[in-house]
N, C-alpha and C positions, 0 to 999 in steps of 0.2 A: 149423527153425532160421530166425531172422530177423535182418536187420541194419537198424538205423534210427538216425537222428539223435536223440540222446538229449534234445535241448532242444525241437526242433520236432515230433518224432514222425514225420517224413518217412521212409517205408520205402524202403530201397535194394534190398531183395529178400528173398525167402523161399524155402526149399527143404525138401524132405522131406514125409513123409506127414502129419505133424501141423503144419498151417499155424497159425503163431502170429500173432496180431494185433499188429503192432509198435506201434500207437498205444496198445493196452491195456498192453503191456509197459512201454512208456515211462512211462505214467501211474503204473503200480505202482512203478517204480523211483524216480520223483520223490516219490511218497507215502512210501515207505520212507525215503528220504533226508531229507525233511522231518521226519518223526516221530523219526528218530535224533537229528537236531540239536536238536529240541525237548526231547529227553530228556537232552541234555548232550554228546552224542557230537561229537567233533572230527574234522576232516579230510574227505576226499572218500570217497564210496561207490565201492567197487571191484567187489564181486561179491556177488550175492544168490543163495542157494540155497533153494529151496522143495521140500520132499519130500512125497510122497504114497505111498499104498500101491503104486501101480504105476509112477508116473512121478516124475522129478526135474526141476525147472526151473532152469536156471542162467542168470542175467542178469549179464553182465560189461561194465563200461564200458571203452571203448578211448579214452583221451584222445589228442589230437593237436593239430594246428595250428588247428583251428576248434572247432566244437562236437564234444563227445565222441560217439562211436558206442556204440550199445547192441547188443551181440550177445546173442541169447537162444536157448538151445537146450533142447528137451524131450528127456529121455533115458528110455529104458525101464529101470526099476530093475534088473530081472533080467539085463539084457544090458550095461549100461554100468558103467564103473569111474569113479565120481565123482572119486576122488583124482587119477587120471590126467588127467581132463578139467581140473581145477583147476590142476594142475601145468602142463599145456600153455598154459592161459590166462595164467599168470604169466609166460610168456615174451615177452609183449607189453608191454614197459616204456612209461611215459609219455614222450611226445616233447615236448621243450621247444621252444617257439617261438623262432625266431632273431630 
């Protein structure tokens, strides 16, 4: 798991056996967001899920009062419940700046 500034790529921390490079995850999220907008998608990117044979990668933007944070989690497909993870992530609503 890693937490990083979604704009600058500055890593705030990482934990777990699978160390994720916050900068690489941030660049991937920006690339996906740019390509979606180029294809005509509107609105903000919220969550990206990449699935593989053994792992699932979940990248979730946490908007707030400054730059959004990018929370990235690598899940073992056999042990994780992706639906439950996505449900828990949806509990963090966007905070409006005062």
